[in-house]
N, C-alpha and C positions, 0 to 999 in steps of 0.2 A: 766064221763071219761075225758072230757075236763078240768074240774077243777083239777083233779089229775095230768094231764099232765102239766098244768101250774105250779102247786106246785113243781113238779119234776124239771122243767126247771129253776124255781127260785132257788131251792136248788143247782142245778148244777152251776148256775152263781155265787152264793155265795161261793161255794166250790172252783171254779176257782180263784175267787178274793182272797180267803184265802191262796190258794197255791202260787199265785203270790206274795202276801205280804210276805209269809214265805221265798220264794226264794230270795227276795230282801234283807232279813236280813242275808242270808247265804253268806259265802265267794264265790268267783267265782269258777266254776268247774275247776279242774285241769285235763287237757286232757292228758298231758304227761310231761316228764322231760324238754321239750323245750318250754313250754307254754309261758314263758317270754323272749324267745330268741330274739324277735323283739318288744320290748316294745316301741321303738321310731319309729314313722311313717317316711318314707323317705320324704325328702323335695320335694315340688312340683316345677315344672319348666314349663315355658310357651313353646308353640310349636315353636315359632321363635327362642327363646333362645336355646332350645335343638338342633335345626338344626344348629344354629351358632356355638355352642360348638363342635358338631360333625365334622363340616367342617373345623374347625381351630385347634382342639386339638386331634382329633383321630389319631392313629398311621398311618393309611393309608394316611391321608391328609399330615401329616408331612413327610412321605416317598416320596410322590409325590412332595412336595416342594423341597426336596433334589435332586430329579431327575431333576427338573428345574435348580437348581444350578449347577448340573453336566453338563447339556447341555450348560449352559453359560460358564463353564470352558472349555469345548471342543471348543467353539467358540474362546476363547482367545488363546488356543493352536494352532488352525489352522491359525488364523490371524497372529501369530508370524512368519509363514513361508514366508510372503511377506512384513514384516516390517524390517527396518534396524536393524542390530545387531552390537554390539561393544564388542570386546573381547581383554583382556590384557594377554600377555604371558611373562613369565620370565624364563631364563635358566641359571644355574650356572654349569660350566664344570671344572673338575679337571683331568689333564693329569698326566702321570707318569713322564714327563719331558717336557721342552720347545721344540717346533719344530723349528729347525734352518735350514736355507737355505743360503749357501754362506756366512756364518758368521753373518747372520741376522735372528733375531727371528721373525718368521712369525705367531706363535701362542704360547702364554704364557701358562705356566703350569696351571694358573687360568684364567678363562674368565667369563664374565657376559654379557648376552645379554637380551634385552627386546624389546617388540613391542606392538603396538596397531593395531588391525585389524578391520576396519569398512567395513561392507558388506551391500550394498544398492541394493536390487532387483529392477531393472528398468522394467523388463518385466517378469511377473510370472503368465501367464494365468491359469495354472493348479492349483496353490495355490489360485488364486482368485475364481475359480470355487468351489474348496473345501471349501473355507470360506463361500460361498453362501449356500452350502449344510448344513454346520454346523448351520447357522442361521435358515434355514428351520427346522432342527431338534429341535432347541431351541423353535421355535414357536409351533411345534407339542407337545413338552414336556409340554408347558404351557397349551395347550388345553387338553392334557391327564390328567393333574392335575385337571383342571376344571371338567372333566368328572368323575374323582374319587370323587370329592366333590359332584357331582350330585348323584352318586350312594350312597354315605354316607348319603346325605340328604334324599334320598328316603327310605333307610333302617331305618333311624331315624324316619321319618314320619310314616312309617308303624308300628314300635315298639310303637310309641307314641299313635297311634290310637288303637293298640292292648290293651294297658293298659286301655284305656277308655272302650273298649268293655268288657274286663275281669272284671273291676269294676262293670259295669252294670249287667253282669251275676251273679257276687257275690251278688249284692244287691237283684237280683231276687231269688237267692238261700236262702239268709237270710230271705226274706219275706216268701218263701215257708216253711222254717223251723219253723218260728214263727206261721204260720197258722197251720202246722202239730202239733206243741206243744199245741196250743189252742184246737185243735180238740181232741187230746189225753186226755187233762185235762177234756174236756166235756164228753168224753166216759167213763172215770173213774168215774166221778161224777154220771153219769147215772147208772153205775154198782153199785156204793155204795148206790144210791137211790132206787135200786130194780127194775128199769124199763129197764136197759141195760143188756148186756150179755158180757161174757168174750171174745167172738170172736171179737166183735166190738172194745173192748179195746186193744186186741192184734194187730189187723190190724192198729189201730191208732198209737200204739207204734212202729210198724215196719215202717210205713211211716215217723214218726218223726225221727227214727234212720237213715233211708235212706237220709232224707233231711239234717241231721247234717253231714253225711259223705260227701255229695255233697258240703256243705259249706267249709269243711276242704280242699277238693281237689281243689275247686275253689280259695281258699285263696293261695294255693301253686302256682297255675297257674298265679295269679296276681303278686305274689312275683317274679316269674321267669321273667315275662314281665318287671317289674320294674328294675330288675337286668340287663336285656338286654339293656334297655334304658341307664342305667348308664354306661355300657361298651361302647356303641356307643358314648356317650357324654364325654368319657374319665374321668369319675368320679370314685372315690374309694368307691363306694357304690351305692345302688339303688336310682332311681329317680322316682317320681310320676308325673303323667300327670294331667293337668287341662283341663277344657273344651276347645274346639277349634272350630272355625268357618272357614272352608276353603273358599277360594274365589270362585266366581261363575265359573262354568265350561264353557269353550268356545264352540262354535258351531263346527261342524265337519270340515267345510271349513276353519275356522280360525285356528283350531288346526293343520290341515295338513300344512297350510302355515307357521305358526310360527315354527313348527317342523323343517322344512328345513332351516330356517333362524337362529334360536337361540339354538337349542338343541345341547349340547356340543359334543356328540359322532358323530353326523352327521357333524358338523362343523370341527371336528378333522379329520374325514375321508376325507372330501373334501380338507382340507389343505394338507393332506398327498398326495393326487393325484397331486395337484399343485407342491408340493416339488419334487416328483419323476419325474414329467414331466420336470421340469427345470434341474434336475440332469442328466437325460438322454439326454436332448438337449445340455448340456454343455460338453458332453464327448469329443467333438472335441478339447477342450483346452489341453487335454493330449498329443496331437500331435504337439503342437506349441513349438517353441524354447523359451529358457529362457535366460535373460541377467542380469548380476550382475555387479555392480561397486564396486571395492575393493580398499581401501586406507590403507596404512600401514606405519606409522612412526616407526623408530627403534632406538635403542641405542646398541652400541657394545663396550665393554671394555675388553681387548685392541683391537684397530682397527686391521683389517686384510687387505690383499692386495685387497680384493674385497669389504670389508665393512668398511666404515669410522666409526668414533665414533658415529655420529648421521646422520640421513638422512631419506628419505621417498621414497615410490614407490606407483604407482597407476596402476590399471589394469581394463580392461573390459573383463569379462568372458562370452562367449557365449556358451550355451549348447543346442545342437540339439539332441533330442531323435531319434535314428534311428531304433534300434531293442531292445526290452526288453523281448524277449521270449514269447510274446503274452499276457503280463500282461494287456496292455491297452484294447485289444480286450475283454479280460475276464471281465474287469471292465465295459466296455460298455454294454456287454450282460447282466451282473448282473443288471445294472440300468434299462435296458429295461424290464427285468423280474419284477423288483420291481414296475415299473410304471404300467404294466399290472395287477399285483397283487393288487395294491392299487385301480385301477379302479373297479376291480371285488368286492373288499371289500366294496367300496362305494355303488355300486349297491345293494349288499346284505344288507348293513346297511339301505339304504333308504327303501328297500322293507320291512324289519323288522320293522322299525320305523313307516311306514304308517300302517302296520298291527296292531301294538300296539295302535296307535291312534284310529283306527276304532273299535278295540275290547274294548278299554276303554270307548269310547263314547257310544257304545251299552250297555256296562255294567252299565254305569251311568243311562241310561234310564230304564233298566230292574230292577236294584236294587232299584231305587226310587219307581217304581210301586210295587215291592215286599214288600218294607217297609210299604207302605200304607196298603196293605193286611195283613201283619203281625201284625201291630198295631190294625187293626180291629179285627183280630182273638184273640188277647190278651184281648181286651176289652170285647169281647163276652165270652171268657173263664172265665174271672174274674166275669162277671155277672152270668154265669152258676154256678160258685163255690158258690157265695153268696146265690143263690136260693137253691142249694143243702144243704147248711148248715141250712138254714131256715126250709127246709122240714124235715131234720133229727132232728132238735131240736123240731119240732112239732110232731115227731113220725110218720111222713108219709112215710119215707123211712129208709133203713138201712144205715150204715156208709160206705158200699162199694161204694155207689153212691158218697158219699162225698170224699172218697179216690180217686176215678177215676177223679172227678172234680178237686181235688187238683193237681193231676198229669198233667191233661190237661192244667190247668191254668199255672202251672210251665213251662211246655214245650212250651206253647204259648208265655209266657213272655220271655223265653230264645230265642226262634226263633225271637222275635221282637228285642231283643238285638243284635243277630247275624245279622239280616237284617240291623239294624242301622250301624253296623260296616262294612258290605259289601258295603253299600251306601257310607260311608265315604272313604273306601279304593278305591272304583272305581273312586270317584272324585279325589282322590290324584293321582291315576294312570293316569288319563286323563291329569291332570295338568303337571305331570312329562313327559308323552309321548309327549305333545305339546311343552315342553321346558319352560313353565311358572314357573315351580317349579323345583329346587329352583332358585331364582333370585340372581345370583352370580355377577352381575355387580357392 
């Protein structure tokens, strides 16, 4: 009986080799009309380069830069209110006839007048305070742009790591498919050799078809992840990811300390509190007087009784705001409300940021432990599969044990790939929560 089993096994191996050789001579299988739609693999890009492109070329980053330019333009507009201004005026007048008094023309039918008006604000406390508010808004816009880049970098990093995970799962699916094909070939060879049965061959074929379907679905998932990375990096096409080694995760104490010092959203919220505090404090400037110096050289042709042909005049203009219908009180109350609002937002931002650091730190520890267990389970499942295949080829078991072992091995390998991705994602989240990623300095 043992000799007959060995003969059958040898015949099955030869049959598998013959079928494999025949398949190599055949053209590749056509799955559908779009089989060659993606004949060229997308270009690979490094992790740092992908983040750099996203933070410089993405639409959101460019819009944030324009917001900074807009804030700078507002600073220029407000500053103009307390800087000197020079204005030129010219007037040509045509009358119906000369104006005559006691036989003397006092205003000709045609007259031309021109002047230069120089206005120099000597005391403009309200404009000075408003200029300070505009500068604070400009700094806040810069910090907001940095936070936009932080969010883009984090999204890009996650998309990058997703590609690595999807490729790893695809490799697992391909390996499971190849194993299922080999098992199907062996089951068919046994059936042809007279020692197998139709049920084993059908089960093996079903498992092979399921594995092939999973390969196609996982290929689509990988392609979508590559397209997502291309969109984030502002490329007109998909991008592929290479392997990446993230920097060492910080300790919990270090992460909490760095978060409050360098994380862009926290720094922006704290700057907003300082800006609204100064704005509310400077509300008294709206009640102070304003003093302007005005100089005006002029030209008048023809001269009149009150205006010579050329001359000049100078004035000091004092403006004292007495009553404006309550506008200043309304502005003061608005600034006080904005100050209180910014303090509440900073408090909430710090609470949320600390929570993110603690959760990310705990996730790093747990996902690292889970990764060790998942790899152990994958190794044991692979060993179980090999033992099941040996037992089936020796005729000791049916192929249902092999099919179950294949599924368990595939699932264990997939779980290991998912655990690897979870560990990388958790480490990236901790680096981002602490403010270490990205380094925008």
